[in-house]
TORMAR-691427 format. One record per residue: residue number from 1; residue in three letters; x, y, z of N, C-alpha, C in turn. Coordinates in steps of 0.2 Angstrom, whole numbers, always signed. Layout:
REM TORMAR-691427
[r NUM,ALA,[X,Y,Z],[X,Y,Z],[X,Y,Z]] ...
***
This chain:
REM TORMAR-691427
[r 1,MET,[-80,+92,-49],[-77,+91,-43],[-69,+90,-44]] [r 2,ALA,[-66,+94,-39],[-59,+94,-39],[-56,+87,-38]] [r 3,THR,[-51,+85,-42],[-48,+78,-41],[-41,+79,-38]] [r 4,LYS,[-39,+74,-34],[-33,+74,-31],[-28,+69,-35]] [r 5,PRO,[-22,+72,-38],[-17,+68,-41],[-14,+63,-37]] [r 6,VAL,[-13,+57,-39],[-10,+52,-35],[-6,+48,-39]] [r 7,ILE,[+0,+46,-37],[+4,+41,-39],[+4,+35,-34]] [r 8,ILE,[+2,+29,-37],[+2,+23,-33],[+9,+19,-33]] [r 9,ASP,[+12,+18,-28],[+18,+14,-27],[+16,+7,-25]] [r 10,THR,[+17,+2,-28],[+14,-5,-27],[+17,-11,-29]] [r 11,ASP,[+15,-16,-25],[+18,-23,-26],[+13,-28,-28]] [r 12,PRO,[+9,-27,-33],[+2,-31,-34],[+4,-38,-35]] [r 13,GLY,[+1,-43,-31],[-3,-42,-25],[-11,-42,-26]] [r 14,ILE,[-14,-46,-22],[-21,-47,-23],[-25,-40,-20]] [r 15,ASP,[-23,-39,-14],[-26,-33,-11],[-24,-27,-14]] [r 16,ASP,[-18,-27,-17],[-16,-21,-21],[-21,-20,-27]] [r 17,ALA,[-22,-26,-30],[-27,-25,-36],[-33,-22,-35]] [r 18,ILE,[-36,-24,-29],[-43,-21,-27],[-42,-14,-26]] [r 19,ALA,[-36,-12,-23],[-35,-5,-21],[-34,-1,-27]] [r 20,ILE,[-31,-4,-32],[-29,+0,-39],[-36,+0,-42]] [r 21,PHE,[-40,-5,-43],[-47,-4,-46],[-51,+1,-42]] [r 22,LEU,[-51,+1,-35],[-54,+6,-32],[-52,+13,-33]] [r 23,ALA,[-46,+15,-34],[-43,+21,-35],[-45,+23,-42]] [r 24,LEU,[-45,+19,-47],[-46,+20,-53],[-54,+22,-54]] [r 25,ALA,[-58,+19,-50],[-65,+20,-50],[-67,+26,-47]] [r 26,ALA,[-63,+29,-43],[-64,+35,-39],[-64,+42,-43]] [r 27,PRO,[-69,+45,-44],[-69,+52,-47],[-65,+57,-43]] [r 28,GLU,[-64,+55,-36],[-60,+60,-32],[-53,+60,-34]] [r 29,LEU,[-50,+55,-37],[-43,+54,-38],[-42,+54,-45]] [r 30,ASP,[-35,+57,-47],[-33,+56,-54],[-26,+53,-53]] [r 31,ILE,[-26,+47,-56],[-21,+42,-55],[-16,+44,-61]] [r 32,ALA,[-10,+47,-58],[-5,+49,-63],[+1,+45,-65]] [r 33,GLY,[+1,+39,-61],[+6,+34,-63],[+6,+28,-57]] [r 34,LEU,[+9,+23,-59],[+10,+18,-55],[+17,+16,-55]] [r 35,THR,[+20,+16,-49],[+27,+14,-48],[+27,+7,-45]] [r 36,THR,[+32,+3,-46],[+32,-4,-44],[+38,-5,-39]] [r 37,VAL,[+37,-10,-35],[+42,-12,-30],[+41,-20,-29]] [r 38,TYR,[+46,-23,-26],[+46,-30,-24],[+42,-30,-18]] [r 39,GLY,[+40,-36,-15],[+36,-36,-9],[+32,-43,-9]] [r 40,ASN,[+25,-42,-11],[+21,-48,-12],[+24,-53,-17]] [r 41,CYS,[+28,-50,-22],[+31,-54,-27],[+37,-50,-30]] [r 42,THR,[+41,-53,-34],[+47,-49,-37],[+44,-43,-40]] [r 43,VAL,[+49,-39,-41],[+47,-32,-45],[+46,-33,-52]] [r 44,GLU,[+49,-39,-55],[+47,-41,-62],[+39,-43,-62]] [r 45,VAL,[+37,-47,-58],[+30,-49,-58],[+26,-43,-56]] [r 46,ALA,[+28,-39,-51],[+24,-33,-49],[+23,-29,-55]] [r 47,THR,[+28,-28,-59],[+28,-23,-65],[+23,-26,-70]] [r 48,ARG,[+23,-32,-72],[+19,-35,-76],[+12,-35,-74]] [r 49,ASN,[+11,-36,-67],[+4,-36,-65],[+1,-29,-65]] [r 50,ALA,[+5,-24,-63],[+3,-17,-64],[+1,-15,-71]] [r 51,LEU,[+5,-17,-75],[+3,-15,-83],[-4,-19,-85]] [r 52,THR,[-4,-26,-82],[-10,-29,-84],[-16,-27,-81]] [r 53,LEU,[-16,-25,-74],[-22,-22,-71],[-24,-15,-74]] [r 54,LEU,[-19,-11,-77],[-22,-5,-80],[-25,-7,-87]] [r 55,ASP,[-23,-12,-91],[-26,-15,-96],[-33,-17,-94]] [r 56,VAL,[-33,-21,-89],[-40,-24,-87],[-45,-18,-86]] [r 57,ALA,[-42,-13,-82],[-47,-7,-81],[-48,-2,-86]] [r 58,GLY,[-45,-4,-92],[-46,+1,-98],[-42,+7,-97]] [r 59,ARG,[-36,+7,-93],[-33,+13,-92],[-25,+12,-94]] [r 60,SER,[-24,+9,-99],[-17,+8,-101],[-13,+15,-103]] [r 61,ASP,[-17,+20,-103],[-14,+27,-104],[-9,+29,-98]] [r 62,ILE,[-11,+26,-92],[-7,+28,-86],[+0,+25,-86]] [r 63,PRO,[+5,+28,-85],[+12,+26,-85],[+14,+21,-79]] [r 64,VAL,[+18,+17,-81],[+21,+12,-75],[+28,+13,-75]] [r 65,ALA,[+31,+14,-70],[+39,+14,-69],[+41,+8,-64]] [r 66,ARG,[+46,+4,-67],[+48,-1,-63],[+53,+1,-57]] [r 67,GLY,[+52,-1,-51],[+56,+1,-46],[+61,-4,-43]] [r 68,ALA,[+62,-4,-36],[+67,-7,-33],[+65,-15,-33]] [r 69,ALA,[+71,-19,-34],[+70,-26,-33],[+72,-29,-26]] [r 70,ALA,[+75,-24,-22],[+77,-26,-16],[+78,-21,-11]] [r 71,PRO,[+78,-22,-4],[+78,-16,+0],[+85,-12,+0]] [r 72,ILE,[+85,-7,+3],[+91,-2,+2],[+97,-5,+6]] [r 73,ALA,[+96,-9,+11],[+102,-11,+15],[+103,-18,+16]] [r 74,THR,[+98,-23,+14],[+98,-30,+15],[+96,-33,+9]] [r 75,ASP,[+95,-40,+9],[+92,-44,+4],[+85,-44,+4]] [r 76,TYR,[+81,-45,-1],[+74,-46,-2],[+72,-52,+2]] [r 77,LEU,[+67,-52,+6],[+65,-58,+10],[+62,-63,+6]] [r 78,GLY,[+59,-61,+0],[+56,-66,-4],[+48,-65,-5]] [r 79,ALA,[+46,-68,-11],[+39,-67,-13],[+35,-72,-8]] [r 80,ILE,[+29,-71,-8],[+24,-75,-3],[+19,-78,-8]] [r 81,PRO,[+21,-83,-12],[+16,-86,-17],[+10,-90,-13]] [r 82,HIS,[+11,-92,-7],[+6,-95,-3],[+0,-91,-1]] [r 83,ILE,[+1,-84,-2],[-4,-79,+0],[-6,-76,-7]] [r 84,HIS,[-2,-74,-11],[-4,-71,-17],[-3,-75,-24]] [r 85,GLY,[+0,-80,-23],[+1,-84,-29],[+7,-83,-32]] [r 86,ALA,[+10,-88,-36],[+16,-87,-40],[+16,-82,-45]] [r 87,ASP,[+10,-80,-48],[+9,-75,-52],[+7,-68,-49]] [r 88,GLY,[+7,-68,-42],[+5,-62,-38],[-2,-61,-38]] [r 89,LEU,[-6,-64,-43],[-14,-62,-43],[-18,-69,-42]] [r 90,GLY,[-15,-73,-37],[-20,-79,-35],[-19,-85,-39]] [r 91,ASP,[-15,-85,-44],[-14,-91,-48],[-21,-94,-51]] [r 92,GLY,[-26,-90,-52],[-32,-92,-54],[-33,-93,-61]] [r 93,GLY,[-28,-93,-66],[-29,-94,-73],[-23,-90,-76]] [r 94,GLU,[-22,-91,-82],[-17,-88,-86],[-19,-80,-87]] [r 95,LEU,[-14,-76,-85],[-15,-69,-85],[-14,-67,-92]] [r 96,PRO,[-18,-62,-95],[-16,-59,-102],[-9,-55,-101]] [r 97,SER,[-6,-55,-107],[+1,-52,-108],[-1,-45,-108]] [r 98,PRO,[+3,-40,-104],[+1,-33,-105],[+2,-30,-111]] [r 99,SER,[-2,-25,-113],[-1,-22,-120],[+5,-17,-120]] [r 100,GLY,[+7,-14,-114],[+11,-9,-113],[+18,-11,-110]] [r 101,THR,[+23,-7,-109],[+29,-8,-106],[+30,-3,-101]] [r 102,PRO,[+35,-4,-96],[+37,+1,-92],[+40,+7,-95]] [r 103,GLN,[+40,+13,-91],[+44,+19,-93],[+51,+17,-93]] [r 104,ASP,[+55,+21,-97],[+63,+20,-97],[+66,+23,-92]] [r 105,VAL,[+63,+25,-86],[+66,+28,-80],[+64,+23,-74]] [r 106,SER,[+68,+23,-69],[+66,+19,-63],[+60,+23,-59]] [r 107,ALA,[+57,+19,-55],[+52,+22,-51],[+54,+28,-47]] [r 108,ALA,[+61,+27,-43],[+63,+33,-40],[+64,+40,-44]] [r 109,GLU,[+67,+38,-50],[+67,+44,-55],[+60,+47,-57]] [r 110,PHE,[+56,+42,-58],[+48,+44,-60],[+46,+49,-55]] [r 111,LEU,[+46,+46,-48],[+44,+50,-43],[+47,+57,-42]] [r 112,CYS,[+54,+57,-44],[+57,+64,-43],[+54,+69,-49]] [r 113,ARG,[+53,+66,-54],[+51,+70,-60],[+43,+72,-60]] [r 114,HIS,[+39,+67,-57],[+32,+69,-57],[+28,+69,-51]] [r 115,ALA,[+31,+68,-45],[+27,+68,-39],[+26,+75,-36]] [r 116,SER,[+29,+80,-39],[+28,+87,-36],[+20,+88,-36]] [r 117,GLY,[+18,+91,-30],[+10,+92,-30],[+6,+86,-30]] [r 118,THR,[+9,+80,-29],[+4,+74,-30],[+4,+71,-22]] [r 119,THR,[-1,+67,-22],[-1,+62,-16],[+2,+55,-18]] [r 120,ILE,[+7,+53,-14],[+9,+46,-16],[+6,+41,-11]] [r 121,LEU,[+2,+36,-14],[-1,+31,-10],[+4,+25,-10]] [r 122,ALA,[+7,+23,-5],[+12,+18,-5],[+9,+12,-2]] [r 123,LEU,[+8,+7,-6],[+5,+1,-4],[+10,-5,-3]] [r 124,GLY,[+16,-4,-4],[+21,-9,-3],[+27,-7,+1]] [r 125,PRO,[+33,-11,+1],[+39,-8,+5],[+41,-1,+2]] [r 126,LEU,[+44,+3,+7],[+45,+10,+5],[+51,+12,+2]] [r 127,THR,[+54,+7,-1],[+61,+8,-4],[+62,+13,-10]] [r 128,ASN,[+56,+13,-14],[+57,+18,-20],[+56,+25,-17]] [r 129,LEU,[+52,+26,-12],[+52,+33,-9],[+59,+35,-6]] [r 130,ALA,[+62,+30,-2],[+68,+32,+1],[+74,+33,-4]] [r 131,LEU,[+73,+29,-10],[+78,+31,-16],[+77,+37,-19]] [r 132,ALA,[+70,+39,-19],[+69,+45,-23],[+72,+51,-19]] [r 133,LEU,[+71,+50,-12],[+74,+56,-8],[+81,+56,-8]] [r 134,ARG,[+85,+51,-10],[+92,+51,-11],[+94,+55,-17]] [r 135,LEU,[+89,+54,-22],[+91,+57,-29],[+89,+65,-28]] [r 136,ARG,[+83,+66,-24],[+81,+73,-24],[+80,+74,-17]] [r 137,PRO,[+84,+77,-12],[+83,+78,-6],[+77,+82,-4]] [r 138,ASP,[+75,+87,-9],[+70,+92,-7],[+63,+89,-9]] [r 139,LEU,[+63,+83,-12],[+57,+80,-14],[+51,+80,-9]] [r 140,ASP,[+54,+79,-2],[+49,+79,+4],[+46,+86,+5]] [r 141,THR,[+48,+91,+2],[+45,+98,+2],[+40,+99,-4]] [r 142,LEU,[+40,+95,-9],[+36,+96,-15],[+30,+91,-15]] [r 143,VAL,[+31,+86,-12],[+25,+81,-12],[+19,+83,-8]] [r 144,ARG,[+13,+83,-10],[+7,+85,-6],[+7,+81,+0]] [r 145,GLU,[+7,+74,+0],[+6,+70,+6],[+8,+63,+3]] [r 146,VAL,[+10,+59,+8],[+11,+52,+7],[+7,+48,+12]] [r 147,VAL,[+3,+43,+9],[-1,+39,+13],[+1,+32,+12]] [r 148,VAL,[+3,+29,+18],[+7,+23,+18],[+2,+17,+21]] [r 149,MET,[+1,+12,+17],[-2,+6,+20],[+4,+2,+23]] [r 150,GLY,[+4,+2,+29],[+10,-2,+33],[+10,+0,+40]] [r 151,GLY,[+14,-4,+44],[+15,-2,+51],[+10,-4,+55]] [r 152,ASN,[+12,-4,+62],[+8,-6,+67],[+10,-2,+73]] [r 153,ALA,[+5,+3,+75],[+7,+7,+81],[+6,+4,+88]] [r 154,LEU,[+0,+1,+89],[-3,-1,+95],[-5,-8,+95]] [r 155,VAL,[-4,-12,+90],[-6,-19,+89],[+0,-23,+86]] [r 156,PRO,[-1,-30,+87],[+5,-34,+85],[+5,-34,+77]] [r 157,GLY,[+11,-36,+75],[+12,-37,+68],[+9,-43,+65]] [r 158,ASN,[+10,-44,+58],[+7,-49,+55],[+13,-53,+51]] [r 159,ALA,[+19,-50,+50],[+24,-54,+47],[+29,-57,+53]] [r 160,THR,[+29,-54,+58],[+32,-56,+64],[+27,-54,+70]] [r 161,PRO,[+28,-57,+76],[+24,-54,+82],[+25,-47,+83]] [r 162,THR,[+30,-43,+80],[+31,-36,+81],[+30,-32,+75]] [r 163,ALA,[+31,-35,+69],[+31,-30,+63],[+26,-32,+57]] [r 164,GLU,[+24,-27,+54],[+19,-28,+48],[+23,-29,+42]] [r 165,ALA,[+21,-32,+37],[+24,-35,+32],[+28,-30,+27]] [r 166,ASN,[+25,-25,+25],[+27,-20,+21],[+33,-16,+24]] [r 167,ILE,[+33,-14,+31],[+38,-11,+34],[+44,-17,+36]] [r 168,MET,[+42,-22,+37],[+47,-28,+38],[+52,-29,+32]] [r 169,ASN,[+49,-28,+26],[+53,-29,+20],[+59,-24,+19]] [r 170,ASP,[+58,-17,+22],[+63,-13,+22],[+62,-8,+27]] [r 171,PRO,[+64,-10,+33],[+63,-5,+39],[+68,+1,+38]] [r 172,GLU,[+74,+1,+35],[+78,+6,+35],[+75,+12,+30]] [r 173,ALA,[+71,+10,+25],[+68,+14,+20],[+62,+17,+24]] [r 174,ALA,[+58,+13,+28],[+53,+15,+31],[+55,+21,+37]] [r 175,ASP,[+60,+20,+40],[+62,+25,+45],[+64,+32,+41]] [r 176,VAL,[+67,+31,+36],[+68,+38,+31],[+62,+41,+30]] [r 177,VAL,[+57,+37,+27],[+51,+40,+25],[+47,+43,+30]] [r 178,PHE,[+46,+40,+36],[+43,+42,+42],[+46,+48,+45]] [r 179,GLY,[+53,+49,+44],[+57,+55,+47],[+57,+61,+42]] [r 180,ALA,[+55,+60,+36],[+55,+66,+31],[+50,+71,+32]] [r 181,ARG,[+51,+77,+29],[+47,+82,+30],[+40,+82,+27]] [r 182,TRP,[+38,+77,+22],[+32,+77,+19],[+27,+75,+24]] [r 183,PRO,[+20,+77,+23],[+15,+75,+28],[+14,+67,+26]] [r 184,VAL,[+14,+63,+32],[+13,+56,+31],[+7,+54,+35]] [r 185,THR,[+3,+50,+32],[-2,+46,+36],[-1,+39,+35]] [r 186,MET,[+0,+35,+41],[+1,+28,+42],[-6,+25,+43]] [r 187,VAL,[-8,+21,+38],[-14,+17,+38],[-12,+9,+39]] [r 188,GLY,[-11,+8,+45],[-8,+1,+47],[-13,-4,+50]] [r 189,LEU,[-10,-9,+53],[-14,-15,+55],[-19,-13,+61]] [r 190,ASP,[-18,-7,+64],[-22,-4,+69],[-29,-3,+66]] [r 191,VAL,[-30,-2,+60],[-36,-1,+57],[-38,-6,+51]] [r 192,THR,[-33,-8,+47],[-34,-12,+42],[-36,-20,+44]] [r 193,GLU,[-34,-22,+50],[-37,-29,+52],[-43,-28,+55]] [r 194,LYS,[-46,-22,+56],[-53,-22,+57],[-58,-21,+51]] [r 195,VAL,[-55,-21,+45],[-59,-20,+39],[-59,-27,+36]] [r 196,VAL,[-64,-31,+36],[-65,-37,+34],[-71,-37,+29]] [r 197,MET,[-69,-39,+22],[-75,-40,+17],[-77,-47,+17]] [r 198,SER,[-83,-48,+19],[-86,-55,+20],[-86,-59,+14]] [r 199,GLY,[-87,-65,+14],[-88,-69,+8],[-94,-67,+4]] [r 200,LYS,[-99,-65,+7],[-105,-62,+4],[-103,-56,+0]] [r 201,ARG,[-100,-52,+3],[-98,-45,-1],[-93,-46,-6]] [r 202,ILE,[-88,-51,-5],[-84,-53,-10],[-87,-56,-17]] [r 203,ASP,[-93,-60,-15],[-96,-63,-20],[-100,-57,-24]] [r 204,ALA,[-103,-52,-21],[-106,-47,-24],[-101,-42,-29]] [r 205,VAL,[-95,-41,-26],[-90,-37,-30],[-88,-41,-36]] [r 206,THR,[-87,-48,-35],[-84,-51,-41],[-90,-54,-46]] [r 207,ALA,[-96,-53,-44],[-101,-55,-48],[-102,-52,-55]] [r 208,PRO,[-101,-45,-56],[-102,-42,-62],[-98,-45,-68]] [r 209,ASP,[-101,-45,-74],[-97,-47,-80],[-93,-42,-83]] [r 210,THR,[-88,-40,-79],[-84,-34,-81],[-77,-37,-81]] [r 211,PRO,[-72,-34,-85],[-65,-37,-84],[-62,-36,-77]] [r 212,PRO,[-63,-31,-73],[-60,-30,-66],[-63,-36,-62]] [r 213,ALA,[-70,-36,-62],[-73,-41,-58],[-71,-49,-59]] [r 214,ARG,[-70,-50,-66],[-68,-57,-68],[-61,-58,-65]] [r 215,LEU,[-56,-53,-66],[-50,-54,-63],[-50,-55,-55]] [r 216,LEU,[-54,-51,-52],[-54,-52,-45],[-57,-59,-43]] [r 217,ARG,[-62,-61,-47],[-65,-68,-46],[-60,-73,-46]] [r 218,SER,[-55,-72,-50],[-50,-78,-51],[-45,-77,-46]] [r 219,ALA,[-44,-70,-44],[-38,-69,-39],[-39,-70,-32]] [r 220,ILE,[-45,-68,-29],[-46,-68,-22],[-47,-74,-19]] [r 221,PRO,[-49,-80,-22],[-50,-87,-18],[-43,-89,-14]] [r 222,LEU,[-38,-88,-17],[-31,-91,-14],[-30,-86,-7]] [r 223,TYR,[-31,-80,-8],[-30,-75,-2],[-35,-76,+3]] [r 224,ARG,[-42,-78,+1],[-47,-79,+5],[-45,-85,+9]] [r 225,ARG,[-43,-91,+6],[-42,-97,+9],[-37,-96,+14]] [r 226,PHE,[-31,-93,+13],[-26,-92,+17],[-29,-88,+24]] [r 227,LEU,[-32,-83,+23],[-34,-79,+29],[-40,-83,+33]] [r 228,GLU,[-44,-87,+29],[-48,-91,+33],[-45,-96,+37]] [r 229,ARG,[-39,-99,+35],[-35,-103,+38],[-31,-101,+44]] [r 230,VAL,[-28,-95,+43],[-23,-92,+48],[-26,-87,+52]] [r 231,SER,[-32,-84,+50],[-35,-79,+54],[-42,-80,+57]] [r 232,ASP,[-45,-86,+54],[-52,-88,+56],[-56,-83,+55]] [r 233,ILE,[-56,-80,+48],[-61,-75,+47],[-65,-78,+40]] [r 234,ASP,[-71,-75,+39],[-75,-77,+33],[-74,-72,+29]] [r 235,GLY,[-69,-71,+25],[-68,-66,+20],[-60,-64,+20]] [r 236,ILE,[-59,-57,+18],[-52,-55,+18],[-52,-49,+21]] [r 237,TYR,[-45,-47,+24],[-44,-41,+26],[-43,-36,+20]] [r 238,LEU,[-45,-30,+20],[-44,-26,+15],[-39,-21,+17]] [r 239,HIS,[-32,-23,+17],[-27,-19,+19],[-26,-13,+15]] [r 240,ASP,[-23,-15,+8],[-22,-10,+4],[-28,-5,+2]] [r 241,PRO,[-34,-8,+0],[-40,-5,-1],[-42,+0,+5]] [r 242,THR,[-40,-1,+11],[-42,+3,+16],[-38,+10,+16]] [r 243,ALA,[-31,+9,+14],[-27,+15,+13],[-30,+19,+7]] [r 244,ALA,[-32,+16,+2],[-35,+19,-4],[-42,+23,-2]] [r 245,ALA,[-45,+20,+2],[-52,+23,+5],[-50,+29,+9]] [r 246,TYR,[-45,+29,+13],[-43,+35,+17],[-42,+41,+12]] [r 247,LEU,[-39,+40,+6],[-39,+46,+1],[-46,+48,-1]] [r 248,ILE,[-51,+43,-2],[-57,+45,-4],[-62,+48,+1]] [r 249,GLU,[-61,+45,+7],[-66,+47,+12],[-62,+47,+19]] [r 250,PRO,[-58,+52,+21],[-54,+52,+27],[-58,+52,+33]] [r 251,GLY,[-65,+55,+32],[-69,+55,+38],[-71,+49,+41]] [r 252,LEU,[-69,+43,+38],[-70,+36,+41],[-66,+34,+46]] [r 253,PHE,[-60,+38,+47],[-55,+36,+51],[-54,+41,+57]] [r 254,ARG,[-51,+38,+62],[-49,+42,+68],[-41,+42,+68]] [r 255,THR,[-38,+47,+69],[-31,+48,+69],[-28,+51,+75]] [r 256,GLU,[-22,+49,+77],[-18,+53,+82],[-11,+55,+78]] [r 257,ARG,[-7,+60,+81],[-2,+62,+78],[+4,+61,+83]] [r 258,TRP,[+9,+56,+81],[+15,+55,+85],[+21,+55,+80]] [r 259,PRO,[+26,+56,+83],[+33,+54,+79],[+34,+47,+79]] [r 260,LEU,[+37,+44,+74],[+38,+37,+74],[+45,+36,+72]] [r 261,ARG,[+47,+30,+75],[+54,+27,+73],[+52,+20,+71]] [r 262,VAL,[+57,+17,+67],[+56,+10,+64],[+62,+6,+67]] [r 263,GLU,[+61,+1,+70],[+66,-4,+73],[+70,-7,+67]] [r 264,THR,[+76,-6,+67],[+80,-10,+62],[+84,-15,+64]] [r 265,GLN,[+84,-17,+71],[+88,-22,+74],[+84,-27,+77]] [r 266,GLY,[+87,-33,+78],[+85,-38,+82],[+78,-41,+81]] [r 267,PHE,[+75,-44,+86],[+69,-48,+85],[+63,-43,+84]] [r 268,SER,[+64,-36,+85],[+59,-31,+84],[+59,-28,+78]] [r 269,ARG,[+64,-30,+73],[+65,-27,+67],[+59,-26,+63]] [r 270,GLY,[+58,-20,+61],[+52,-19,+57],[+46,-16,+61]] [r 271,LYS,[+46,-15,+67],[+41,-13,+72],[+41,-5,+71]] [r 272,THR,[+35,-2,+70],[+34,+5,+70],[+33,+8,+77]] [r 273,TRP,[+37,+11,+80],[+37,+13,+87],[+35,+21,+87]] [r 274,PRO,[+29,+22,+90],[+27,+29,+91],[+29,+32,+98]] [r 275,ASN,[+31,+38,+98],[+31,+41,+105],[+25,+44,+107]] [r 276,LEU,[+22,+41,+112],[+14,+42,+113],[+13,+49,+118]] [r 277,GLY,[+19,+51,+120],[+17,+57,+125],[+23,+62,+126]] [r 278,GLY,[+21,+67,+129],[+27,+72,+131],[+28,+77,+125]] [r 279,THR,[+32,+82,+126],[+34,+87,+121],[+40,+84,+118]] [r 280,ASP,[+43,+87,+112],[+48,+85,+109],[+55,+84,+113]] [r 281,ASP,[+55,+89,+117],[+62,+90,+121],[+61,+85,+127]] [r 282,GLU,[+56,+82,+129],[+55,+77,+134],[+55,+70,+131]] [r 283,ALA,[+55,+69,+124],[+55,+63,+121],[+62,+60,+121]] [r 284,PRO,[+62,+53,+121],[+68,+50,+121],[+73,+52,+115]] [r 285,ALA,[+79,+52,+115],[+83,+55,+110],[+82,+53,+103]] [r 286,ALA,[+80,+47,+102],[+79,+44,+95],[+73,+47,+92]] [r 287,TRP,[+68,+50,+96],[+62,+52,+93],[+62,+60,+93]] [r 288,GLN,[+67,+63,+96],[+68,+71,+96],[+69,+73,+89]] [r 289,GLY,[+66,+78,+87],[+66,+81,+80],[+63,+77,+74]] [r 290,ARG,[+59,+72,+76],[+55,+69,+71],[+49,+72,+70]] [r 291,PRO,[+46,+72,+64],[+40,+75,+62],[+34,+71,+65]] [r 292,LEU,[+29,+74,+66],[+22,+70,+68],[+20,+67,+62]] [r 293,VAL,[+18,+60,+63],[+15,+56,+58],[+8,+55,+60]] [r 294,ASN,[+3,+56,+55],[-4,+55,+56],[-5,+48,+56]] [r 295,VAL,[-7,+45,+62],[-8,+38,+63],[-15,+36,+63]] [r 296,CYS,[-17,+32,+59],[-24,+29,+59],[-25,+24,+65]] [r 297,VAL,[-29,+26,+70],[-30,+21,+76],[-37,+18,+76]] [r 298,ASP,[-42,+21,+72],[-48,+18,+72],[-52,+19,+66]] [r 299,VAL,[-57,+16,+64],[-60,+16,+58],[-67,+14,+58]] [r 300,ASP,[-71,+17,+54],[-78,+14,+53],[-77,+9,+48]] [r 301,ALA,[-76,+3,+50],[-75,-3,+46],[-81,-4,+41]] [r 302,ALA,[-86,-4,+43],[-92,-6,+39],[-93,+0,+33]] [r 303,GLY,[-91,+6,+35],[-91,+11,+30],[-86,+11,+25]] [r 304,VAL,[-80,+8,+27],[-75,+6,+22],[-77,+1,+17]] [r 305,VAL,[-80,-5,+20],[-82,-10,+16],[-87,-8,+11]] [r 306,ASP,[-92,-4,+13],[-98,-1,+9],[-94,+3,+4]] [r 307,LEU,[-90,+7,+5],[-86,+12,+0],[-83,+7,-5]] [r 308,VAL,[-79,+2,-3],[-75,-2,-8],[-80,-6,-12]] [r 309,SER,[-86,-9,-9],[-90,-13,-13],[-94,-8,-17]] [r 310,GLY,[-96,-2,-15],[-100,+2,-19],[-97,+5,-25]] [r 311,ARG,[-90,+6,-25],[-87,+9,-30],[-85,+3,-35]] [r 312,LEU,[-84,-3,-33],[-82,-9,-37],[-88,-12,-40]] [r 313,ALA,[-93,-12,-37],[-99,-15,-40],[-105,-11,-39]] [r 314,PRO,[-106,-5,-42],[-111,+0,-41],[-118,-3,-43]] 
***
């Protein structure tokens, strides 16, 4: 089976951890590196967690590069410990110290050196990708594709009424990434909030006596309690794992192709706005000349949950 080389840009994060374990368990994917970014937690915590997750999965051979600590144009909005814990992984117990250390280059430099011919799976704010384009403006002609967990085309936001959290953290960077020449797929709230792993399925995934299952068993409860309280669901949204699932089984998704802009001002800051119709020369000026983005608009939610569950607890 031909494998797809992938670099995961991530801010782990509980659902990031599930997505990373899913990607590592997928024979379709060859994980060539992890780059870290602020978001769910600080970049220092995200980097430690990335190294720890690779240890837990028995893949400490995979390099980790520490990335941006703040957005390209504004201050970091701050960690969200009430969702992901002060340690980023649910505060379910003391995490083991990682065996490895990050690379001696930044995430942006790592992407410039190693992303040619690869897929970038972006699970956090898009700052590292925008910084990499500053360092190497032709990078968007070399990368195979970018799959972004983030945005909301036709549905409300989750960080604000208009904006999804990853895009809200760095709208300026997101507008750069969605406007670059590489093929981009947006796996946003239009589909990820349809993919709910029930409490029963969570219990099955975390039941095995394996290091990844034990870590998820301690990490998921905080995230689950938060979502039960604010979203009235029995279980968790599989935001980041859904983006990883797109790489493994894209046939589970329905997509449309639209040019996107990201709002950087006012109360709609962070909103991803598609131009839904007309030709390029009929589009409003701000959308003219923008590339088409592959936007996920529907999903076989049960199929994604089955895929995640089956790969993590075969």
